[in-house]
Backbone as XML, in Angstrom:
<?xml version="1.0"?>
<chain id="A" units="angstrom">
  <residue number="1" name="MET">
    <atom name="N" x="115.966" y="94.351" z="98.349"/>
    <atom name="CA" x="114.464" y="94.622" z="98.662"/>
    <atom name="C" x="113.583" y="93.886" z="97.960"/>
  </residue>
  <residue number="2" name="CYS">
    <atom name="N" x="112.959" y="92.733" z="97.859"/>
    <atom name="CA" x="111.638" y="92.657" z="97.341"/>
    <atom name="C" x="110.472" y="92.148" z="98.100"/>
  </residue>
  <residue number="3" name="TYR">
    <atom name="N" x="109.165" y="92.317" z="97.734"/>
    <atom name="CA" x="108.299" y="92.308" z="98.445"/>
    <atom name="C" x="106.942" y="92.118" z="97.632"/>
  </residue>
  <residue number="4" name="LYS">
    <atom name="N" x="106.408" y="90.880" z="97.475"/>
    <atom name="CA" x="105.155" y="91.284" z="96.590"/>
    <atom name="C" x="103.875" y="90.369" z="97.066"/>
  </residue>
  <residue number="5" name="ILE">
    <atom name="N" x="102.625" y="90.927" z="97.143"/>
    <atom name="CA" x="101.348" y="90.519" z="97.707"/>
    <atom name="C" x="100.650" y="90.518" z="96.695"/>
  </residue>
  <residue number="6" name="SER">
    <atom name="N" x="99.531" y="89.683" z="96.255"/>
    <atom name="CA" x="98.337" y="89.558" z="95.855"/>
    <atom name="C" x="97.278" y="89.258" z="96.284"/>
  </residue>
  <residue number="7" name="LYS">
    <atom name="N" x="96.025" y="90.137" z="96.559"/>
    <atom name="CA" x="94.983" y="89.583" z="97.604"/>
    <atom name="C" x="93.658" y="89.953" z="96.823"/>
  </residue>
  <residue number="8" name="SER">
    <atom name="N" x="93.357" y="89.092" z="96.653"/>
    <atom name="CA" x="91.575" y="89.402" z="96.356"/>
    <atom name="C" x="90.289" y="89.565" z="97.587"/>
  </residue>
  <residue number="9" name="LEU">
    <atom name="N" x="89.986" y="90.868" z="97.784"/>
    <atom name="CA" x="89.206" y="91.555" z="98.633"/>
    <atom name="C" x="87.980" y="91.566" z="98.363"/>
  </residue>
  <residue number="10" name="SER">
    <atom name="N" x="87.051" y="91.589" z="99.358"/>
    <atom name="CA" x="85.222" y="91.733" z="99.496"/>
    <atom name="C" x="85.207" y="93.074" z="98.902"/>
  </residue>
  <residue number="11" name="SER">
    <atom name="N" x="84.043" y="93.388" z="98.342"/>
    <atom name="CA" x="83.436" y="94.570" z="98.179"/>
    <atom name="C" x="82.779" y="95.286" z="99.233"/>
  </residue>
  <residue number="12" name="ASP">
    <atom name="N" x="83.133" y="94.618" z="100.408"/>
    <atom name="CA" x="82.496" y="95.232" z="101.572"/>
    <atom name="C" x="83.462" y="95.667" z="102.454"/>
  </residue>
  <residue number="13" name="LEU">
    <atom name="N" x="83.591" y="97.127" z="102.341"/>
    <atom name="CA" x="84.876" y="97.868" z="102.830"/>
    <atom name="C" x="84.997" y="97.576" z="104.518"/>
  </residue>
  <residue number="14" name="MET">
    <atom name="N" x="83.983" y="96.668" z="104.870"/>
    <atom name="CA" x="83.737" y="97.026" z="106.802"/>
    <atom name="C" x="84.740" y="95.722" z="106.855"/>
  </residue>
  <residue number="15" name="LYS">
    <atom name="N" x="84.811" y="94.357" z="105.792"/>
    <atom name="CA" x="85.349" y="93.133" z="105.799"/>
    <atom name="C" x="86.597" y="92.973" z="105.588"/>
  </residue>
  <residue number="16" name="ILE">
    <atom name="N" x="86.657" y="94.275" z="104.423"/>
    <atom name="CA" x="88.360" y="94.345" z="104.426"/>
    <atom name="C" x="89.135" y="95.085" z="105.258"/>
  </residue>
  <residue number="17" name="LYS">
    <atom name="N" x="88.661" y="95.997" z="106.143"/>
    <atom name="CA" x="89.636" y="96.558" z="107.138"/>
    <atom name="C" x="90.411" y="96.024" z="107.349"/>
  </residue>
  <residue number="18" name="HIS">
    <atom name="N" x="89.969" y="94.805" z="108.429"/>
    <atom name="CA" x="91.357" y="94.165" z="108.692"/>
    <atom name="C" x="92.515" y="93.771" z="108.062"/>
  </residue>
  <residue number="19" name="ASP">
    <atom name="N" x="92.167" y="92.939" z="106.861"/>
    <atom name="CA" x="92.958" y="92.492" z="105.493"/>
    <atom name="C" x="94.077" y="94.005" z="105.141"/>
  </residue>
  <residue number="20" name="LEU">
    <atom name="N" x="93.344" y="95.412" z="105.238"/>
    <atom name="CA" x="93.865" y="96.449" z="104.603"/>
    <atom name="C" x="95.007" y="96.815" z="105.779"/>
  </residue>
  <residue number="21" name="GLU">
    <atom name="N" x="94.705" y="96.145" z="107.029"/>
    <atom name="CA" x="95.914" y="96.878" z="108.316"/>
    <atom name="C" x="96.591" y="95.652" z="108.205"/>
  </residue>
  <residue number="22" name="THR">
    <atom name="N" x="96.573" y="94.653" z="108.097"/>
    <atom name="CA" x="97.467" y="93.614" z="107.948"/>
    <atom name="C" x="98.347" y="93.925" z="106.858"/>
  </residue>
  <residue number="23" name="ILE">
    <atom name="N" x="98.164" y="94.279" z="105.752"/>
    <atom name="CA" x="99.030" y="94.385" z="104.556"/>
    <atom name="C" x="99.707" y="95.703" z="105.037"/>
  </residue>
  <residue number="24" name="ILE">
    <atom name="N" x="99.176" y="97.244" z="105.644"/>
    <atom name="CA" x="99.865" y="98.289" z="106.098"/>
    <atom name="C" x="101.071" y="97.940" z="106.582"/>
  </residue>
  <residue number="25" name="ASN">
    <atom name="N" x="100.583" y="96.703" z="108.200"/>
    <atom name="CA" x="101.925" y="96.434" z="108.843"/>
    <atom name="C" x="103.449" y="95.861" z="108.110"/>
  </residue>
  <residue number="26" name="ASN">
    <atom name="N" x="102.495" y="95.188" z="107.453"/>
    <atom name="CA" x="103.464" y="94.259" z="106.368"/>
    <atom name="C" x="104.295" y="95.484" z="105.853"/>
  </residue>
  <residue number="27" name="LEU">
    <atom name="N" x="103.754" y="96.576" z="105.126"/>
    <atom name="CA" x="104.523" y="97.575" z="104.226"/>
    <atom name="C" x="105.527" y="98.437" z="105.391"/>
  </residue>
  <residue number="28" name="LYS">
    <atom name="N" x="104.999" y="98.490" z="106.425"/>
    <atom name="CA" x="105.881" y="99.148" z="107.536"/>
    <atom name="C" x="107.147" y="98.332" z="107.906"/>
  </residue>
  <residue number="29" name="GLU">
    <atom name="N" x="107.175" y="97.293" z="107.959"/>
    <atom name="CA" x="108.343" y="96.447" z="108.171"/>
    <atom name="C" x="108.928" y="96.247" z="107.094"/>
  </residue>
  <residue number="30" name="VAL">
    <atom name="N" x="108.634" y="96.275" z="105.669"/>
    <atom name="CA" x="109.410" y="96.402" z="104.505"/>
    <atom name="C" x="109.512" y="97.724" z="104.331"/>
  </residue>
  <residue number="31" name="LEU">
    <atom name="N" x="108.919" y="98.735" z="104.328"/>
    <atom name="CA" x="109.396" y="99.938" z="103.998"/>
    <atom name="C" x="110.465" y="100.852" z="104.583"/>
  </residue>
  <residue number="32" name="ARG">
    <atom name="N" x="109.883" y="100.689" z="105.807"/>
    <atom name="CA" x="111.068" y="101.521" z="106.996"/>
    <atom name="C" x="111.110" y="103.020" z="106.542"/>
  </residue>
  <residue number="33" name="ASP">
    <atom name="N" x="109.929" y="103.319" z="106.112"/>
    <atom name="CA" x="109.883" y="105.284" z="105.996"/>
    <atom name="C" x="108.346" y="105.502" z="106.173"/>
  </residue>
  <residue number="34" name="GLU">
    <atom name="N" x="108.218" y="106.302" z="107.097"/>
    <atom name="CA" x="106.723" y="106.569" z="107.452"/>
    <atom name="C" x="106.418" y="106.964" z="106.235"/>
  </residue>
  <residue number="35" name="THR">
    <atom name="N" x="107.058" y="108.302" z="105.597"/>
    <atom name="CA" x="106.497" y="108.842" z="104.555"/>
    <atom name="C" x="105.514" y="108.280" z="103.504"/>
  </residue>
  <residue number="36" name="LEU">
    <atom name="N" x="106.555" y="107.230" z="103.165"/>
    <atom name="CA" x="106.530" y="106.102" z="102.026"/>
    <atom name="C" x="105.085" y="105.265" z="102.534"/>
  </residue>
  <residue number="37" name="VAL">
    <atom name="N" x="104.958" y="104.738" z="103.683"/>
    <atom name="CA" x="104.108" y="103.864" z="104.367"/>
    <atom name="C" x="102.597" y="104.673" z="104.317"/>
  </residue>
  <residue number="38" name="PHE">
    <atom name="N" x="102.689" y="106.143" z="104.572"/>
    <atom name="CA" x="101.663" y="106.859" z="104.388"/>
    <atom name="C" x="101.266" y="107.178" z="102.701"/>
  </residue>
  <residue number="39" name="ASP">
    <atom name="N" x="101.757" y="107.205" z="102.116"/>
    <atom name="CA" x="101.557" y="107.601" z="100.862"/>
    <atom name="C" x="101.241" y="106.221" z="100.186"/>
  </residue>
  <residue number="40" name="ALA">
    <atom name="N" x="101.693" y="105.005" z="100.494"/>
    <atom name="CA" x="101.150" y="103.826" z="99.970"/>
    <atom name="C" x="99.755" y="103.505" z="100.611"/>
  </residue>
  <residue number="41" name="ARG">
    <atom name="N" x="99.409" y="104.128" z="101.682"/>
    <atom name="CA" x="98.179" y="103.624" z="102.230"/>
    <atom name="C" x="97.435" y="104.454" z="101.739"/>
  </residue>
  <residue number="42" name="LEU">
    <atom name="N" x="97.654" y="105.663" z="101.833"/>
    <atom name="CA" x="96.677" y="106.371" z="101.064"/>
    <atom name="C" x="96.375" y="106.191" z="99.605"/>
  </residue>
  <residue number="43" name="ILE">
    <atom name="N" x="97.348" y="105.773" z="98.820"/>
    <atom name="CA" x="97.058" y="104.921" z="97.200"/>
    <atom name="C" x="95.950" y="104.038" z="97.535"/>
  </residue>
  <residue number="44" name="ILE">
    <atom name="N" x="96.053" y="102.981" z="98.419"/>
    <atom name="CA" x="95.850" y="101.902" z="98.591"/>
    <atom name="C" x="94.262" y="102.070" z="98.833"/>
  </residue>
  <residue number="45" name="ASP">
    <atom name="N" x="94.383" y="103.067" z="99.930"/>
    <atom name="CA" x="92.527" y="102.837" z="100.331"/>
    <atom name="C" x="92.039" y="103.764" z="99.716"/>
  </residue>
  <residue number="46" name="GLU">
    <atom name="N" x="92.456" y="104.846" z="98.548"/>
    <atom name="CA" x="91.479" y="105.264" z="97.580"/>
    <atom name="C" x="91.129" y="104.442" z="96.710"/>
  </residue>
  <residue number="47" name="LEU">
    <atom name="N" x="92.539" y="103.754" z="96.136"/>
    <atom name="CA" x="92.035" y="103.222" z="94.936"/>
    <atom name="C" x="91.044" y="101.717" z="95.239"/>
  </residue>
  <residue number="48" name="ILE">
    <atom name="N" x="91.303" y="101.042" z="96.746"/>
    <atom name="CA" x="90.368" y="100.070" z="97.058"/>
    <atom name="C" x="88.796" y="100.694" z="96.939"/>
  </residue>
  <residue number="49" name="CYS">
    <atom name="N" x="88.640" y="101.902" z="97.834"/>
    <atom name="CA" x="87.642" y="102.219" z="97.857"/>
    <atom name="C" x="87.106" y="102.663" z="96.689"/>
  </residue>
  <residue number="50" name="ASN">
    <atom name="N" x="87.912" y="103.479" z="95.377"/>
    <atom name="CA" x="87.459" y="103.684" z="94.210"/>
    <atom name="C" x="86.747" y="102.285" z="93.429"/>
  </residue>
  <residue number="51" name="GLY">
    <atom name="N" x="87.606" y="101.446" z="93.837"/>
    <atom name="CA" x="87.436" y="99.989" z="92.968"/>
    <atom name="C" x="85.791" y="99.007" z="93.569"/>
  </residue>
  <residue number="52" name="VAL">
    <atom name="N" x="85.384" y="99.374" z="95.092"/>
    <atom name="CA" x="84.568" y="99.095" z="95.827"/>
    <atom name="C" x="83.353" y="100.400" z="95.233"/>
  </residue>
  <residue number="53" name="LEU">
    <atom name="N" x="83.413" y="101.280" z="95.628"/>
    <atom name="CA" x="82.065" y="102.262" z="95.315"/>
    <atom name="C" x="82.025" y="102.319" z="93.836"/>
  </residue>
  <residue number="54" name="HIS">
    <atom name="N" x="82.762" y="102.680" z="92.729"/>
    <atom name="CA" x="82.641" y="102.817" z="91.407"/>
    <atom name="C" x="82.752" y="101.928" z="90.761"/>
  </residue>
  <residue number="55" name="GLY">
    <atom name="N" x="83.226" y="100.973" z="90.927"/>
    <atom name="CA" x="83.555" y="100.222" z="89.771"/>
    <atom name="C" x="82.682" y="98.962" z="89.909"/>
  </residue>
  <residue number="56" name="ASN">
    <atom name="N" x="82.859" y="98.424" z="91.267"/>
    <atom name="CA" x="81.851" y="97.200" z="91.710"/>
    <atom name="C" x="80.495" y="97.501" z="92.264"/>
  </residue>
  <residue number="57" name="LYS">
    <atom name="N" x="80.372" y="98.894" z="92.425"/>
    <atom name="CA" x="79.124" y="99.484" z="92.945"/>
    <atom name="C" x="78.432" y="98.804" z="94.249"/>
  </residue>
  <residue number="58" name="SER">
    <atom name="N" x="79.924" y="98.721" z="95.249"/>
    <atom name="CA" x="79.613" y="98.323" z="96.476"/>
    <atom name="C" x="78.277" y="96.416" z="96.197"/>
  </residue>
  <residue number="59" name="ASP">
    <atom name="N" x="78.325" y="96.070" z="95.421"/>
    <atom name="CA" x="78.085" y="94.684" z="94.991"/>
    <atom name="C" x="79.043" y="93.857" z="95.737"/>
  </residue>
  <residue number="60" name="LYS">
    <atom name="N" x="78.510" y="93.291" z="96.626"/>
    <atom name="CA" x="79.510" y="92.300" z="97.947"/>
    <atom name="C" x="79.638" y="91.002" z="97.171"/>
  </residue>
  <residue number="61" name="THR">
    <atom name="N" x="78.940" y="90.805" z="95.762"/>
    <atom name="CA" x="79.580" y="89.561" z="95.412"/>
    <atom name="C" x="80.596" y="89.554" z="94.270"/>
  </residue>
  <residue number="62" name="LYS">
    <atom name="N" x="81.011" y="90.845" z="94.083"/>
    <atom name="CA" x="82.402" y="90.956" z="93.301"/>
    <atom name="C" x="83.397" y="91.140" z="93.997"/>
  </residue>
  <residue number="63" name="LYS">
    <atom name="N" x="85.025" y="91.244" z="93.795"/>
    <atom name="CA" x="85.835" y="91.421" z="93.749"/>
    <atom name="C" x="86.799" y="92.624" z="93.839"/>
  </residue>
  <residue number="64" name="VAL">
    <atom name="N" x="87.965" y="92.962" z="94.451"/>
    <atom name="CA" x="88.505" y="93.462" z="94.177"/>
    <atom name="C" x="89.833" y="92.874" z="94.561"/>
  </residue>
  <residue number="65" name="LYS">
    <atom name="N" x="90.387" y="93.283" z="93.441"/>
    <atom name="CA" x="92.629" y="92.561" z="93.317"/>
    <atom name="C" x="93.195" y="93.706" z="93.581"/>
  </residue>
  <residue number="66" name="LEU">
    <atom name="N" x="94.106" y="93.348" z="94.478"/>
    <atom name="CA" x="95.164" y="93.995" z="95.143"/>
    <atom name="C" x="96.390" y="93.726" z="94.896"/>
  </residue>
  <residue number="67" name="ASN">
    <atom name="N" x="97.023" y="93.959" z="94.125"/>
    <atom name="CA" x="98.783" y="93.639" z="93.925"/>
    <atom name="C" x="99.467" y="94.860" z="94.140"/>
  </residue>
  <residue number="68" name="ILE">
    <atom name="N" x="100.677" y="94.393" z="95.037"/>
    <atom name="CA" x="101.578" y="95.420" z="95.759"/>
    <atom name="C" x="102.868" y="94.913" z="95.150"/>
  </residue>
  <residue number="69" name="GLU">
    <atom name="N" x="103.839" y="95.334" z="94.321"/>
    <atom name="CA" x="105.547" y="95.086" z="94.324"/>
    <atom name="C" x="106.238" y="95.857" z="94.751"/>
  </residue>
  <residue number="70" name="ILE">
    <atom name="N" x="107.184" y="95.845" z="95.912"/>
    <atom name="CA" x="108.222" y="96.778" z="96.265"/>
    <atom name="C" x="109.648" y="96.102" z="95.586"/>
  </residue>
  <residue number="71" name="SER">
    <atom name="N" x="110.310" y="97.158" z="94.972"/>
    <atom name="CA" x="111.519" y="96.759" z="94.911"/>
    <atom name="C" x="112.542" y="97.580" z="95.402"/>
  </residue>
  <residue number="72" name="SER">
    <atom name="N" x="113.913" y="97.630" z="95.063"/>
    <atom name="CA" x="114.805" y="98.838" z="95.607"/>
    <atom name="C" x="114.637" y="100.380" z="95.210"/>
  </residue>
  <residue number="73" name="SER">
    <atom name="N" x="113.563" y="100.174" z="94.011"/>
    <atom name="CA" x="113.761" y="101.444" z="93.060"/>
    <atom name="C" x="112.017" y="102.002" z="93.390"/>
  </residue>
  <residue number="74" name="LEU">
    <atom name="N" x="111.348" y="101.061" z="93.485"/>
    <atom name="CA" x="109.600" y="101.489" z="93.389"/>
    <atom name="C" x="108.890" y="100.710" z="94.066"/>
  </residue>
  <residue number="75" name="ILE">
    <atom name="N" x="107.484" y="101.073" z="94.244"/>
    <atom name="CA" x="106.556" y="100.649" z="94.675"/>
    <atom name="C" x="105.395" y="101.036" z="93.687"/>
  </residue>
  <residue number="76" name="LYS">
    <atom name="N" x="104.809" y="99.622" z="93.564"/>
    <atom name="CA" x="103.861" y="99.438" z="92.486"/>
    <atom name="C" x="102.545" y="98.769" z="92.935"/>
  </residue>
  <residue number="77" name="ILE">
    <atom name="N" x="101.669" y="99.722" z="93.030"/>
    <atom name="CA" x="100.109" y="99.216" z="93.637"/>
    <atom name="C" x="99.134" y="99.114" z="92.471"/>
  </residue>
  <residue number="78" name="GLU">
    <atom name="N" x="98.799" y="97.724" z="91.885"/>
    <atom name="CA" x="97.720" y="97.989" z="91.178"/>
    <atom name="C" x="96.317" y="97.260" z="91.975"/>
  </residue>
  <residue number="79" name="VAL">
    <atom name="N" x="95.122" y="98.188" z="91.353"/>
    <atom name="CA" x="94.081" y="97.338" z="91.786"/>
    <atom name="C" x="92.787" y="97.087" z="91.019"/>
  </residue>
  <residue number="80" name="MET">
    <atom name="N" x="92.175" y="95.977" z="90.508"/>
    <atom name="CA" x="91.331" y="95.717" z="89.346"/>
    <atom name="C" x="90.005" y="95.545" z="90.388"/>
  </residue>
  <residue number="81" name="ASP">
    <atom name="N" x="89.047" y="95.931" z="89.935"/>
    <atom name="CA" x="87.708" y="95.480" z="90.056"/>
    <atom name="C" x="87.118" y="94.840" z="89.339"/>
  </residue>
  <residue number="82" name="GLN">
    <atom name="N" x="85.641" y="94.821" z="89.108"/>
    <atom name="CA" x="84.931" y="94.019" z="88.231"/>
    <atom name="C" x="83.640" y="94.572" z="87.544"/>
  </residue>
  <residue number="83" name="GLY">
    <atom name="N" x="84.273" y="95.850" z="87.520"/>
    <atom name="CA" x="83.417" y="97.092" z="87.040"/>
    <atom name="C" x="83.562" y="96.987" z="85.355"/>
  </residue>
  <residue number="84" name="GLU">
    <atom name="N" x="83.027" y="98.161" z="84.817"/>
    <atom name="CA" x="82.959" y="98.240" z="83.396"/>
    <atom name="C" x="84.469" y="98.726" z="82.751"/>
  </residue>
  <residue number="85" name="GLY">
    <atom name="N" x="84.969" y="99.502" z="83.771"/>
    <atom name="CA" x="86.097" y="100.600" z="83.482"/>
    <atom name="C" x="85.695" y="101.689" z="82.926"/>
  </residue>
  <residue number="86" name="PHE">
    <atom name="N" x="86.681" y="102.851" z="82.915"/>
    <atom name="CA" x="86.400" y="104.302" z="82.542"/>
    <atom name="C" x="87.528" y="104.531" z="81.867"/>
  </residue>
  <residue number="87" name="VAL">
    <atom name="N" x="87.229" y="105.905" z="81.036"/>
    <atom name="CA" x="88.613" y="106.704" z="81.002"/>
    <atom name="C" x="88.497" y="107.387" z="81.561"/>
  </residue>
  <residue number="88" name="TYR">
    <atom name="N" x="89.883" y="107.757" z="82.146"/>
    <atom name="CA" x="90.529" y="108.849" z="83.374"/>
    <atom name="C" x="91.132" y="110.122" z="82.635"/>
  </residue>
  <residue number="89" name="ASN">
    <atom name="N" x="90.343" y="111.541" z="82.818"/>
    <atom name="CA" x="91.123" y="112.450" z="82.545"/>
    <atom name="C" x="91.074" y="113.194" z="83.802"/>
  </residue>
  <residue number="90" name="LYS">
    <atom name="N" x="92.588" y="113.717" z="84.089"/>
    <atom name="CA" x="92.874" y="114.092" z="85.345"/>
    <atom name="C" x="92.325" y="115.706" z="85.316"/>
  </residue>
  <residue number="91" name="GLU">
    <atom name="N" x="92.059" y="116.114" z="84.138"/>
    <atom name="CA" x="91.620" y="117.451" z="83.672"/>
    <atom name="C" x="90.144" y="117.315" z="83.847"/>
  </residue>
  <residue number="92" name="ASP">
    <atom name="N" x="89.422" y="116.610" z="84.039"/>
    <atom name="CA" x="87.924" y="116.692" z="84.613"/>
    <atom name="C" x="87.940" y="117.012" z="85.744"/>
  </residue>
  <residue number="93" name="TYR">
    <atom name="N" x="88.424" y="116.867" z="86.972"/>
    <atom name="CA" x="88.494" y="117.159" z="88.252"/>
    <atom name="C" x="88.691" y="118.528" z="88.384"/>
  </residue>
  <residue number="94" name="ASP">
    <atom name="N" x="87.672" y="119.184" z="88.921"/>
    <atom name="CA" x="88.018" y="120.980" z="89.237"/>
    <atom name="C" x="87.598" y="120.993" z="90.726"/>
  </residue>
  <residue number="95" name="PRO">
    <atom name="N" x="88.678" y="121.128" z="91.783"/>
    <atom name="CA" x="88.756" y="121.164" z="93.211"/>
    <atom name="C" x="87.616" y="122.652" z="93.251"/>
  </residue>
  <residue number="96" name="MET">
    <atom name="N" x="87.924" y="123.696" z="92.520"/>
    <atom name="CA" x="86.893" y="124.574" z="93.060"/>
    <atom name="C" x="85.399" y="124.181" z="93.239"/>
  </residue>
  <residue number="97" name="LYS">
    <atom name="N" x="84.753" y="123.334" z="92.297"/>
    <atom name="CA" x="83.791" y="122.990" z="92.223"/>
    <atom name="C" x="83.451" y="122.170" z="93.844"/>
  </residue>
  <residue number="98" name="LEU">
    <atom name="N" x="84.279" y="121.814" z="94.183"/>
    <atom name="CA" x="84.122" y="121.034" z="96.060"/>
    <atom name="C" x="83.477" y="119.700" z="95.429"/>
  </residue>
  <residue number="99" name="THR">
    <atom name="N" x="83.330" y="119.113" z="94.843"/>
    <atom name="CA" x="82.712" y="117.777" z="94.274"/>
    <atom name="C" x="83.640" y="116.480" z="95.113"/>
  </residue>
  <residue number="100" name="CYS">
    <atom name="N" x="83.000" y="115.276" z="95.274"/>
    <atom name="CA" x="83.726" y="114.340" z="95.769"/>
    <atom name="C" x="84.304" y="113.650" z="94.724"/>
  </residue>
  <residue number="101" name="ASN">
    <atom name="N" x="83.396" y="113.271" z="93.645"/>
    <atom name="CA" x="83.521" y="112.261" z="92.520"/>
    <atom name="C" x="85.431" y="112.966" z="91.650"/>
  </residue>
  <residue number="102" name="GLY">
    <atom name="N" x="85.917" y="112.044" z="91.355"/>
    <atom name="CA" x="87.257" y="112.346" z="91.096"/>
    <atom name="C" x="88.668" y="112.938" z="92.093"/>
  </residue>
  <residue number="103" name="ARG">
    <atom name="N" x="88.101" y="112.990" z="93.232"/>
    <atom name="CA" x="88.790" y="114.016" z="93.922"/>
    <atom name="C" x="90.183" y="112.716" z="94.759"/>
  </residue>
  <residue number="104" name="GLY">
    <atom name="N" x="89.742" y="111.521" z="94.692"/>
    <atom name="CA" x="90.509" y="110.320" z="95.279"/>
    <atom name="C" x="91.781" y="109.987" z="94.205"/>
  </residue>
  <residue number="105" name="LEU">
    <atom name="N" x="90.978" y="109.964" z="93.056"/>
    <atom name="CA" x="92.073" y="109.540" z="91.931"/>
    <atom name="C" x="93.051" y="110.705" z="91.886"/>
  </residue>
  <residue number="106" name="LYS">
    <atom name="N" x="92.477" y="111.938" z="91.988"/>
    <atom name="CA" x="93.428" y="113.484" z="91.884"/>
    <atom name="C" x="94.586" y="112.924" z="92.907"/>
  </residue>
  <residue number="107" name="ILE">
    <atom name="N" x="93.840" y="112.667" z="94.040"/>
    <atom name="CA" x="94.887" y="112.605" z="95.403"/>
    <atom name="C" x="95.936" y="111.299" z="94.744"/>
  </residue>
  <residue number="108" name="VAL">
    <atom name="N" x="95.257" y="110.214" z="94.399"/>
    <atom name="CA" x="96.342" y="109.220" z="93.702"/>
    <atom name="C" x="97.563" y="109.676" z="92.516"/>
  </residue>
  <residue number="109" name="ASP">
    <atom name="N" x="96.905" y="110.392" z="91.859"/>
    <atom name="CA" x="97.728" y="110.760" z="90.869"/>
    <atom name="C" x="98.731" y="111.692" z="91.528"/>
  </residue>
  <residue number="110" name="GLY">
    <atom name="N" x="98.552" y="112.649" z="92.426"/>
    <atom name="CA" x="99.741" y="113.511" z="92.966"/>
    <atom name="C" x="100.347" y="112.839" z="93.868"/>
  </residue>
  <residue number="111" name="LEU">
    <atom name="N" x="100.190" y="111.649" z="93.995"/>
    <atom name="CA" x="101.043" y="111.047" z="95.177"/>
    <atom name="C" x="102.177" y="109.942" z="94.145"/>
  </residue>
  <residue number="112" name="SER">
    <atom name="N" x="101.563" y="109.511" z="93.047"/>
    <atom name="CA" x="102.155" y="108.545" z="92.189"/>
    <atom name="C" x="103.109" y="109.552" z="91.007"/>
  </residue>
  <residue number="113" name="ASP">
    <atom name="N" x="104.364" y="108.471" z="91.091"/>
    <atom name="CA" x="105.262" y="109.261" z="89.719"/>
    <atom name="C" x="104.685" y="108.714" z="88.446"/>
  </residue>
  <residue number="114" name="GLU">
    <atom name="N" x="103.955" y="107.443" z="88.384"/>
    <atom name="CA" x="103.026" y="107.353" z="87.226"/>
    <atom name="C" x="101.987" y="106.841" z="87.698"/>
  </residue>
  <residue number="115" name="PHE">
    <atom name="N" x="100.697" y="107.189" z="87.009"/>
    <atom name="CA" x="99.490" y="106.994" z="87.586"/>
    <atom name="C" x="98.493" y="106.367" z="85.848"/>
  </residue>
  <residue number="116" name="ILE">
    <atom name="N" x="98.260" y="105.168" z="86.117"/>
    <atom name="CA" x="97.447" y="104.961" z="84.837"/>
    <atom name="C" x="96.481" y="104.051" z="85.007"/>
  </residue>
  <residue number="117" name="ILE">
    <atom name="N" x="95.363" y="104.351" z="84.336"/>
    <atom name="CA" x="93.826" y="103.830" z="84.511"/>
    <atom name="C" x="93.878" y="102.866" z="83.277"/>
  </residue>
  <residue number="118" name="GLU">
    <atom name="N" x="93.868" y="101.601" z="83.202"/>
    <atom name="CA" x="93.076" y="101.142" z="81.737"/>
    <atom name="C" x="91.985" y="100.334" z="82.309"/>
  </residue>
  <residue number="119" name="ASN">
    <atom name="N" x="90.772" y="100.585" z="81.673"/>
    <atom name="CA" x="89.829" y="99.985" z="82.017"/>
    <atom name="C" x="89.293" y="100.105" z="83.211"/>
  </residue>
  <residue number="120" name="ASN">
    <atom name="N" x="89.468" y="99.068" z="83.979"/>
    <atom name="CA" x="88.797" y="98.697" z="85.394"/>
    <atom name="C" x="90.000" y="98.388" z="85.952"/>
  </residue>
  <residue number="121" name="LYS">
    <atom name="N" x="91.586" y="98.750" z="85.890"/>
    <atom name="CA" x="92.450" y="98.505" z="86.712"/>
    <atom name="C" x="93.345" y="99.731" z="86.491"/>
  </residue>
  <residue number="122" name="ALA">
    <atom name="N" x="93.855" y="99.697" z="87.778"/>
    <atom name="CA" x="94.259" y="101.414" z="88.255"/>
    <atom name="C" x="95.636" y="100.799" z="88.562"/>
  </residue>
  <residue number="123" name="ILE">
    <atom name="N" x="96.871" y="101.396" z="88.139"/>
    <atom name="CA" x="98.121" y="101.199" z="88.536"/>
    <atom name="C" x="98.847" y="102.731" z="89.374"/>
  </residue>
  <residue number="124" name="SER">
    <atom name="N" x="99.362" y="102.554" z="90.395"/>
    <atom name="CA" x="100.188" y="103.283" z="90.419"/>
    <atom name="C" x="101.725" y="103.357" z="90.789"/>
  </residue>
  <residue number="125" name="ILE">
    <atom name="N" x="102.702" y="104.015" z="90.509"/>
    <atom name="CA" x="104.249" y="103.528" z="90.402"/>
    <atom name="C" x="104.623" y="104.535" z="91.232"/>
  </residue>
  <residue number="126" name="LYS">
    <atom name="N" x="105.344" y="104.721" z="92.138"/>
    <atom name="CA" x="106.095" y="105.423" z="92.935"/>
    <atom name="C" x="107.638" y="105.067" z="93.035"/>
  </residue>
  <residue number="127" name="TYR">
    <atom name="N" x="108.495" y="105.917" z="92.816"/>
    <atom name="CA" x="109.585" y="105.716" z="92.717"/>
    <atom name="C" x="110.648" y="106.210" z="94.086"/>
  </residue>
  <residue number="128" name="ILE">
    <atom name="N" x="111.507" y="105.027" z="94.300"/>
    <atom name="CA" x="111.907" y="105.238" z="96.005"/>
    <atom name="C" x="113.688" y="104.988" z="95.556"/>
  </residue>
</chain>
């Protein structure tokens, strides 16, 4: 099994909804496992939203790049925005404070076997 997609998306969440639905439908055909599709969709949604809202600051002139690679052993999802980037420290998020900042990345971290942020690029790897 091998699947690759690379897509440049608008920083307008309403405009990219159709593109993301198409990508998820393709993933359903490739993965054929509802749990993996659910996890991949949640990871993609959270990373795209994070890139649009926090990285690109909802600037509709900027793009978010999505790369997905699926092999027989893993799903690799990369999202890169045109923002300045930041240093991610998963210990900074405190769920007891009930704030929204950091929650999406914490969810992605929990669903991923490996989660890396390099400046303005987030990489999630899930072994299958």
